matplotlib code that plots the C-alpha trace (Angstrom):
import matplotlib.pyplot as plt

x = [0.3, 2.7, 4.0, 0.6, 0.8, 4.1, 3.8, 0.6, 2.3, 5.0, 3.0, 0.8, 2.1, -1.1, 1.5, 3.1, 0.6, -1.2, 2.0, 2.5, -1.0, -0.3, 2.7, 1.4, -0.4, -3.0, -2.0, -3.5, -6.4, -8.6, -11.4, -14.6, -13.7, -11.6, -13.8, -15.5, -13.8, -13.9, -17.6, -17.8, -16.3, -18.4, -21.4, -20.3, -19.5, -23.0, -24.6, -22.5, -23.6, -27.3, -27.3, -25.8, -28.7, -31.3, -29.6, -30.3, -34.2, -34.5, -35.7, -35.2, -37.9, -41.1, -43.4, -41.0, -39.3, -42.2, -43.5, -39.8, -39.6, -43.4, -42.0, -39.1, -41.2, -44.4, -43.4, -39.4, -38.9, -37.1, -36.9, -38.8, -36.4, -33.0, -34.4, -34.7, -31.4, -30.0, -32.0, -31.0, -27.6, -27.2, -28.7, -26.2, -22.9, -24.3, -24.8, -21.4, -19.8, -21.4, -20.3, -16.6, -16.8, -18.2, -15.9, -12.4, -13.7, -14.8, -10.8, -8.7, -7.6, -8.4, -5.0, -1.8, -1.0, -4.8, -5.8, -5.7, -8.1, -10.9, -10.8, -11.7, -14.3, -15.8, -15.9, -17.1, -19.8, -21.1, -20.8, -22.9, -25.7, -25.4, -25.8, -29.3, -30.7, -30.0, -30.8, -33.9, -35.6, -35.1, -38.2, -40.2, -43.1, -45.0, -42.9, -39.4, -40.4, -41.8, -39.2, -36.5, -37.9, -38.3, -34.3, -33.6, -35.5, -33.2, -30.4, -32.6, -31.4, -28.2, -27.7, -26.8, -25.5, -29.0, -31.0, -28.6, -27.6, -31.0, -30.8, -27.9, -29.1, -32.6, -31.2, -33.5, -35.6, -38.3, -38.4, -38.8, -37.2, -34.0, -33.9, -33.8, -31.0, -29.1, -29.6, -28.7, -25.3, -24.5, -25.6, -24.1, -21.3, -19.9, -21.2, -19.8, -16.6, -16.1, -17.0, -14.7, -11.9, -12.2, -11.7, -8.5, -7.7, -8.7, -7.0, -3.6, -3.9, -4.4, -1.9, 0.6, -0.7, 0.1, 3.1, 4.0, 2.1, 4.3, 7.8, 7.0, 5.0, 6.1, 7.7, 6.4, 3.1, 1.8, 0.6, -2.3, -1.4, -4.3, -4.6, -6.3, -8.1, -8.6, -9.9, -12.4, -13.3, -14.0, -15.9, -18.3, -18.7, -19.8, -22.5, -24.0, -24.3, -25.9, -27.8, -29.5, -29.8, -31.5, -34.2, -34.8, -35.0, -37.7, -39.6, -42.7, -43.2, -41.8, -44.5, -47.8, -47.7, -45.9, -43.3, -39.6, -39.7, -42.7, -43.2, -45.5, -48.2, -46.2, -45.1, -47.5, -45.5, -49.3, -49.8, -47.3, -47.7, -48.6, -46.9, -43.9, -40.7, -36.8, -35.5, -34.8, -30.9, -31.9, -34.9, -33.5, -32.0, -35.6, -37.2, -34.3, -35.1, -38.6, -37.6, -36.3, -39.4, -38.6, -36.7, -33.9, -33.8, -30.2, -29.1, -30.0, -29.8, -26.2, -24.6, -24.4, -24.0, -21.6, -20.0, -20.0, -18.4, -15.3, -15.8, -15.5, -12.2, -10.3, -11.0, -7.2, -6.1, -8.3, -7.8, -4.3, -5.0, -6.7, -9.8, -10.2, -10.1, -13.2, -14.7, -14.3, -16.4, -19.0, -19.9, -20.4, -22.8, -24.5, -25.2, -26.3, -28.6, -30.1, -30.4, -32.0, -34.7, -35.4, -36.3, -38.3, -40.4, -41.0, -42.2, -44.7, -45.6, -46.7, -48.2, -50.4, -51.1, -54.7, -53.7, -50.5, -52.0, -54.7, -52.4, -50.6, -53.5, -54.6, -51.1, -51.6, -54.9, -53.5, -50.3, -52.8, -55.0, -52.4, -51.6, -55.5, -55.6, -52.8, -53.8, -57.3, -55.6, -53.8, -50.6, -49.7, -50.6, -47.8, -48.8, -47.6, -49.5, -49.7, -52.8, -54.5, -54.9, -56.0, -58.7, -59.6, -63.0, -61.9, -58.9, -59.4, -63.3, -61.7, -59.6, -61.6, -64.5, -62.5, -60.9, -64.3, -67.5, -66.0, -66.0, -70.2, -71.2, -70.3, -69.6, -70.2, -71.7, -69.1, -66.7, -63.4, -63.1, -65.3, -64.9, -66.3, -66.9, -65.4, -68.9, -71.6, -73.9, -75.5, -76.5, -74.1, -73.9, -72.5, -74.8, -75.7, -78.4, -79.2, -82.6, -81.6, -80.2, -83.4, -85.5, -83.7, -85.5, -89.3, -88.4, -90.3, -87.3, -84.4, -85.6, -85.1, -81.9, -78.0, -78.0, -80.7, -82.0, -81.0, -78.2, -80.0, -82.0, -84.7, -84.9, -88.6, -89.1, -92.5, -90.3, -89.3, -93.3, -94.7, -92.8, -94.0, -97.2, -98.1, -95.4, -95.8, -98.8, -98.9, -100.7, -99.1, -100.2, -98.7, -95.5, -96.0, -96.7, -93.6, -91.1, -92.6, -91.9, -89.0, -87.6, -88.8, -87.0, -83.7, -84.2, -83.5, -80.5, -79.5, -76.4, -74.8, -74.8, -78.4, -79.2, -80.2, -82.7, -84.2, -84.3, -86.5, -88.6, -89.7, -93.2, -93.1, -90.8, -93.8, -96.1, -93.9, -93.4, -97.0, -96.8, -93.8, -95.8, -98.4, -95.1, -95.2, -97.2, -93.8, -91.6, -90.9, -90.8, -90.2, -93.0, -95.4, -94.4, -92.3, -89.2, -88.1, -89.9, -88.3, -85.8, -86.0, -87.2, -85.9, -83.3, -83.2, -79.6, -78.1, -74.9, -75.9, -78.4, -75.2, -72.8, -75.3, -75.9, -72.0, -71.2, -74.1, -76.9, -78.0, -79.5, -83.5, -83.4, -82.2, -82.4, -82.8, -82.9, -83.3, -79.6, -78.4, -74.7, -73.5, -71.4, -71.2, -68.0, -68.1, -70.7, -68.8, -68.1, -64.6, -62.6, -60.0, -62.9, -64.3, -63.4, -63.5, -62.9, -65.7, -63.7, -62.8, -66.7, -66.8, -65.1, -66.1, -69.6, -69.0, -67.5, -70.0, -72.1, -69.9, -69.1, -65.7, -63.5, -62.8, -60.8, -62.5, -62.8]
y = [0.0, 2.0, 1.6, 2.9, 5.9, 6.9, 6.2, 8.5, 10.7, 11.1, 11.5, 14.5, 15.7, 15.5, 14.3, 17.5, 19.8, 18.1, 18.9, 22.2, 22.9, 21.5, 23.7, 26.8, 29.5, 32.3, 35.5, 36.0, 33.5, 31.5, 33.5, 32.9, 35.8, 34.5, 31.8, 33.9, 33.5, 29.4, 29.9, 31.1, 28.5, 26.2, 28.1, 28.0, 24.3, 23.6, 26.2, 24.3, 20.7, 21.8, 23.6, 20.6, 18.4, 21.5, 21.6, 17.9, 19.0, 22.3, 23.0, 26.6, 27.4, 29.9, 27.0, 24.7, 26.7, 26.8, 22.9, 21.6, 23.9, 22.6, 19.2, 19.3, 21.4, 19.1, 15.9, 15.2, 13.7, 16.1, 18.4, 21.5, 21.5, 21.0, 24.2, 26.0, 25.2, 26.4, 29.4, 30.3, 29.6, 32.2, 34.7, 33.6, 34.1, 37.8, 38.1, 36.6, 38.8, 42.1, 41.1, 39.9, 43.7, 45.6, 44.3, 45.3, 48.4, 49.0, 47.3, 49.1, 45.9, 46.9, 48.8, 47.9, 45.1, 43.8, 46.1, 43.2, 40.7, 44.1, 44.8, 40.9, 40.7, 43.8, 42.1, 38.8, 41.1, 42.5, 38.8, 37.6, 39.9, 39.3, 35.6, 36.2, 38.5, 36.2, 33.0, 35.0, 34.6, 31.1, 30.1, 32.1, 32.8, 35.9, 38.0, 36.8, 37.4, 40.8, 42.2, 40.5, 42.4, 46.0, 45.5, 45.0, 47.7, 49.8, 49.2, 51.0, 54.1, 54.4, 56.3, 55.3, 51.5, 51.3, 49.4, 46.9, 46.2, 45.3, 42.8, 41.3, 40.4, 39.2, 37.3, 39.4, 42.5, 41.0, 38.8, 35.3, 32.1, 33.3, 35.5, 32.3, 30.2, 33.3, 34.3, 30.2, 30.3, 33.6, 32.5, 28.6, 29.1, 33.0, 34.1, 31.0, 30.8, 34.5, 33.8, 30.7, 32.5, 35.5, 32.8, 31.3, 35.4, 35.7, 32.8, 33.9, 37.7, 36.4, 34.4, 37.2, 39.7, 37.2, 36.9, 40.4, 41.0, 38.3, 40.5, 43.1, 41.6, 41.8, 39.1, 38.6, 38.6, 34.7, 32.8, 30.0, 26.9, 26.9, 22.9, 22.2, 24.9, 27.7, 24.9, 23.2, 27.2, 27.3, 24.1, 25.2, 28.7, 26.3, 24.0, 27.8, 29.2, 25.8, 25.5, 29.0, 28.2, 24.7, 26.5, 29.0, 26.1, 24.6, 27.2, 26.8, 23.6, 20.0, 19.2, 20.0, 22.8, 25.5, 23.4, 25.4, 28.4, 29.9, 29.1, 31.4, 31.1, 30.8, 34.3, 35.6, 37.7, 39.5, 40.5, 42.2, 41.2, 44.2, 43.4, 42.7, 43.0, 42.5, 40.3, 42.0, 42.3, 45.2, 46.5, 49.6, 50.6, 50.0, 52.8, 54.9, 54.9, 55.1, 58.7, 59.7, 60.6, 58.6, 60.5, 61.1, 57.2, 57.1, 58.5, 55.9, 52.6, 53.7, 56.7, 57.0, 52.9, 53.4, 56.1, 54.1, 50.5, 53.4, 54.7, 51.4, 50.6, 53.7, 53.3, 51.8, 54.8, 57.0, 55.2, 55.6, 58.9, 58.6, 61.1, 59.0, 56.0, 57.9, 59.1, 54.8, 54.1, 57.1, 55.7, 52.5, 53.1, 55.8, 53.4, 50.6, 52.8, 54.5, 50.9, 49.9, 52.7, 53.0, 49.0, 49.9, 52.3, 50.3, 47.4, 50.3, 51.3, 47.8, 46.9, 50.3, 50.1, 48.2, 48.3, 46.3, 44.0, 43.2, 42.0, 40.0, 38.3, 37.6, 36.3, 34.3, 32.5, 32.3, 30.0, 28.2, 27.7, 26.6, 23.9, 22.2, 22.5, 20.7, 17.9, 17.4, 17.8, 14.9, 16.7, 19.7, 20.3, 20.5, 23.9, 24.7, 25.5, 28.6, 27.5, 25.9, 29.5, 31.7, 28.5, 29.0, 31.2, 31.2, 33.0, 35.0, 36.4, 39.1, 40.1, 40.6, 42.1, 44.7, 45.6, 45.8, 45.6, 47.1, 51.1, 50.3, 47.2, 46.2, 42.7, 42.9, 40.1, 38.0, 37.0, 37.3, 38.4, 41.6, 44.2, 47.8, 50.2, 53.9, 54.5, 52.4, 52.9, 49.7, 46.6, 44.6, 41.1, 39.5, 36.2, 36.6, 34.0, 32.8, 32.5, 35.4, 37.4, 37.7, 37.9, 41.6, 42.3, 41.8, 43.3, 46.9, 48.0, 46.7, 47.2, 50.7, 50.5, 50.9, 47.2, 47.4, 49.8, 53.0, 54.1, 53.7, 55.5, 52.5, 53.3, 54.9, 52.7, 51.0, 47.4, 49.4, 50.8, 47.7, 45.6, 48.1, 48.4, 44.7, 43.2, 46.0, 44.4, 40.8, 38.2, 35.1, 32.9, 35.6, 35.3, 31.6, 32.4, 34.5, 32.5, 29.5, 32.0, 32.4, 29.3, 28.8, 31.6, 30.4, 27.4, 29.2, 30.5, 26.5, 26.7, 23.6, 24.9, 24.5, 21.2, 19.5, 22.2, 21.4, 18.2, 18.2, 21.5, 20.2, 20.2, 24.0, 24.9, 23.6, 26.2, 28.8, 28.7, 29.3, 32.4, 33.9, 33.5, 35.8, 38.7, 38.1, 41.4, 43.2, 40.2, 37.6, 33.8, 31.2, 31.1, 33.7, 38.0, 39.8, 41.0, 45.0, 45.9, 44.3, 41.3, 38.0, 35.7, 32.4, 31.0, 34.2, 34.3, 31.1, 30.7, 31.2, 34.4, 36.1, 35.9, 37.6, 40.0, 40.9, 40.9, 42.7, 44.5, 46.8, 43.7, 43.1, 39.9, 42.4, 46.4, 47.2, 50.8, 51.3, 50.2, 52.7, 52.8, 49.2, 48.9, 46.2, 43.7, 41.5, 42.8, 42.0, 38.6, 40.0, 40.1, 42.3, 45.0, 43.8, 44.8, 41.0, 37.8, 35.3, 33.4, 36.0, 36.1, 32.8, 33.2, 36.2, 34.5, 31.3, 33.6, 35.5, 32.4, 30.7, 27.8, 26.4, 23.3, 22.3, 19.5, 16.6, 16.3]
z = [-0.1, 0.9, -2.5, -3.6, -2.4, -2.9, -6.8, -5.9, -4.9, -7.2, -9.9, -8.5, -5.9, -3.5, -0.5, -0.6, -1.2, 1.8, 3.6, 2.4, 3.5, 7.2, 7.3, 6.0, 9.0, 9.1, 10.8, 14.7, 15.8, 13.4, 12.9, 10.8, 9.4, 6.6, 5.7, 3.3, 0.8, 1.6, 1.6, -1.7, -3.2, -1.5, -2.8, -6.6, -5.9, -4.8, -6.9, -10.5, -9.2, -8.7, -11.9, -14.1, -12.9, -13.6, -17.0, -17.5, -17.5, -18.9, -22.3, -23.5, -25.9, -25.6, -25.6, -23.4, -21.0, -18.6, -19.2, -18.5, -15.1, -14.4, -14.9, -12.5, -9.9, -9.5, -11.1, -10.5, -7.1, -5.4, -8.2, -6.0, -3.7, -6.5, -7.9, -4.3, -3.6, -6.3, -6.7, -2.7, -3.1, -5.9, -3.1, -0.8, -3.0, -3.5, 0.3, 0.8, -2.2, -0.6, 3.0, 1.9, -0.2, 3.1, 5.2, 3.2, 2.9, 6.8, 7.7, 5.2, 3.5, 0.3, 0.5, -0.6, -1.2, -1.4, -4.4, -7.0, -4.2, -3.7, -7.4, -8.1, -5.5, -6.9, -10.4, -8.9, -7.5, -10.7, -12.4, -9.6, -10.3, -14.0, -13.1, -11.0, -14.0, -16.7, -14.2, -13.1, -17.4, -17.5, -15.3, -17.9, -15.9, -15.4, -12.9, -14.9, -18.6, -18.0, -15.1, -17.5, -20.5, -18.7, -17.5, -21.1, -22.6, -20.6, -23.3, -25.9, -23.6, -25.0, -27.7, -30.9, -29.7, -27.5, -30.2, -31.4, -28.0, -26.8, -30.1, -29.2, -25.0, -26.5, -29.8, -32.1, -32.1, -30.1, -26.7, -27.2, -27.9, -29.0, -26.0, -23.8, -25.4, -25.8, -21.8, -20.8, -22.4, -20.6, -17.1, -17.6, -19.9, -19.6, -16.6, -14.5, -16.5, -15.7, -11.8, -11.8, -13.8, -11.2, -8.1, -9.2, -9.7, -6.0, -5.2, -6.7, -6.0, -2.6, -2.5, -3.7, -1.1, 1.8, 0.8, 0.7, 3.7, 5.6, 4.4, 5.9, 9.0, 12.8, 13.6, 17.1, 16.0, 16.6, 13.5, 13.7, 11.6, 8.8, 9.7, 11.2, 12.9, 10.4, 7.9, 10.7, 10.5, 7.6, 6.9, 9.7, 7.9, 5.2, 6.9, 8.2, 5.2, 3.5, 6.7, 5.7, 1.7, 3.2, 5.4, 3.1, 0.3, 3.2, 4.2, 2.1, 2.9, 2.2, 0.3, -2.2, -5.0, -2.7, -1.6, -2.9, -4.7, -6.5, -10.2, -11.2, -14.4, -18.0, -19.9, -22.2, -24.5, -25.6, -22.0, -19.9, -16.4, -13.9, -10.8, -12.5, -10.0, -9.9, -7.5, -4.0, -5.1, -7.7, -5.7, -4.8, -8.1, -9.5, -6.6, -8.0, -11.1, -10.7, -9.0, -12.9, -15.3, -18.5, -20.8, -18.0, -16.5, -18.6, -15.3, -12.8, -14.7, -16.5, -15.8, -11.9, -11.2, -13.8, -11.7, -8.5, -9.8, -10.8, -7.9, -6.1, -8.0, -7.2, -3.5, -3.0, -4.2, -2.3, 0.8, 0.9, 2.6, 6.0, 4.5, 1.7, 3.8, 5.7, 2.4, 1.4, 4.6, 4.5, 0.6, 1.1, 4.2, 2.9, -0.1, 1.8, 3.5, 0.7, -1.1, 1.8, 2.0, -1.6, -1.7, 1.6, -0.3, -3.2, -0.8, 1.3, -2.2, -3.3, 0.0, -0.5, -4.2, -4.6, -8.6, -7.6, -4.7, -7.5, -10.3, -7.6, -6.8, -10.0, -11.3, -8.0, -9.5, -12.9, -11.7, -9.3, -11.9, -14.9, -12.4, -12.0, -16.1, -16.2, -14.3, -15.2, -19.0, -18.2, -19.3, -21.2, -24.6, -27.5, -28.3, -24.2, -21.3, -22.0, -24.4, -21.6, -19.6, -22.7, -23.4, -19.6, -18.6, -15.0, -15.7, -19.4, -18.4, -15.4, -17.6, -20.9, -18.3, -16.8, -20.5, -21.9, -19.3, -15.7, -17.6, -17.2, -15.4, -11.9, -10.8, -7.4, -4.4, -3.9, -1.7, -3.8, -7.3, -7.2, -9.9, -9.6, -12.0, -11.6, -12.6, -12.7, -15.6, -16.4, -14.7, -11.7, -13.6, -10.9, -10.6, -14.3, -15.3, -12.0, -10.5, -7.6, -10.4, -12.2, -9.6, -9.4, -12.7, -10.8, -7.8, -7.6, -5.0, -6.9, -11.4, -10.7, -8.2, -9.4, -10.0, -12.6, -14.8, -11.4, -14.1, -17.3, -19.7, -19.1, -15.1, -15.7, -18.9, -19.5, -18.4, -14.6, -14.8, -15.3, -12.7, -9.6, -10.8, -11.2, -8.1, -5.5, -3.5, -4.2, -2.4, -0.9, -4.0, -6.6, -4.8, -5.5, -8.9, -9.5, -7.9, -10.6, -13.8, -12.1, -12.0, -16.2, -16.9, -15.0, -17.0, -20.2, -19.4, -19.0, -16.3, -15.6, -11.9, -12.7, -14.0, -10.7, -9.9, -13.3, -13.0, -10.2, -11.1, -14.5, -13.4, -12.3, -15.3, -17.4, -15.5, -15.5, -19.7, -19.6, -17.3, -19.3, -22.4, -21.1, -21.3, -25.5, -25.7, -25.5, -25.9, -28.3, -26.9, -28.7, -31.5, -29.7, -29.9, -32.3, -32.3, -31.8, -28.9, -25.9, -25.8, -27.0, -23.9, -26.0, -24.3, -21.8, -20.5, -22.0, -23.9, -27.1, -25.9, -24.1, -26.8, -29.5, -26.8, -25.7, -30.3, -31.3, -28.6, -31.1, -32.8, -32.7, -30.6, -27.9, -27.4, -31.1, -31.5, -28.0, -27.2, -24.4, -25.1, -24.9, -27.8, -30.4, -29.4, -32.6, -35.3, -38.1, -39.8, -40.4, -37.0, -37.7, -37.6, -33.8, -30.5, -29.7, -31.2, -31.2, -29.0, -26.7, -26.7, -25.9, -22.9, -21.6, -21.9, -19.9, -17.1, -16.6, -16.8, -14.3, -15.9, -16.3, -16.1, -11.6, -10.9, -9.2, -5.5]

ax = plt.figure().add_subplot(projection="3d")
ax.plot(x, y, z, "-o")
ax.set_aspect("equal")
plt.show()
């Protein structure tokens, strides 16, 4: 065995290297402060190992990136933990570099002979920020795509070369498939390679600085062996950092859809995510840039940060004087305080901003909803998970309603998802098609109220007058007859939620239809009555009826010439001329009727 070890030592020099390690010393006592560079190397190894396994599952592409992350997050055993450890170890590297850099400045350890060590640490910080920025996009969810798009678009602020730089970063004129491949290459090859190269340079420059420092050191200062004391301290430091990373990775639970790092809904390049925010490392810069108008954002994004980087690189020269060192320390502490204050302002503003909170809630709903849709559809279609959301009334309906209907209509009455018009001027559509909603039309106290005709020109019209005259003072028998009419009218809507009630009330529905037939003096009902006087009650509030009134409310079947300001959203057969596509009308119709797929219990 000795012969074997001698042969290994002779060919590799490992034995001599180990003996040199045992003979190495550090000035003073073993200290945790010397563990930072060791912990950086350790965290980089964690990043590299976890990143390699992530890369085995990742598929860069506009229709595959999010899907591959979803598969790892939800279908691969322990995949959520792997992704979370990779994510938080990247954050830990930035924190470690920051502590290392600030510690060097406060202790004056950037001055000769450690200038090159300091400069390498500065560049390590910049490379780490770049790695976080490029890695954030790769999940290709709502927030990462929209936030990264904003950051990269800042390149267009640069005169002359801005547009070309944007195309270079995005891989073309717009964000998409080629952007992901470009950012993946930057993240896994360019920036990771740069970090590794800088760590090698750091080790060499630190070694040279220690050699120079020892040559002029006080011979009476007692040194501590590197092995085993300082090495053990280094190992403890690494274990502490790893423990923090694991605690963060497990902070959202160890099972279920919320374990690990959150994955939002897949990015939709045609729909910017209004709640998009950068990661915490860029939040201060985001808040700082918001203090400047659009035409001056070049200053907070490029000019001022670039100047600050230059000041950091000049610190070893400035710090040779006592007053220069004081300036460096005050500058560093001021930047830390300012960054913290700006970040806090952004978070505080977002907490109080109703629109931001609404966008966040919508984003969370879509993130949870797409998981339900994937599972109820037995997987992700070839066209990608985004198509599931685009075809989903539950998520698309509220968006379409806010964009096109909420200028006039409320959707208020539930515990969640209420949509309030700024100035309501049309009926409240919450509970549309249900018996309870239809009852309001025949209620003398409600028909002329704000939830129905109260804000329209029909407030004092024939229908409101008829209801007040007919139903104001009803006997018990009359109330039962009205309820029968409402049961039959609700059956016209053919809501899936009312199918069971319809089956139970077949006789009442038949009786109620006879009562509705008495309304044909104004309304058409199947073969009785004429169009053009009031809305056709045949299939009232059904899917086909609702889609028709959204498409063209001025059609004779609905309001005709009496239409009160409601626009036609899909009147033309040429969809390019319509405000809504036929598909959009169907999504809005199904949402108003409360009909969408739900996972089985």
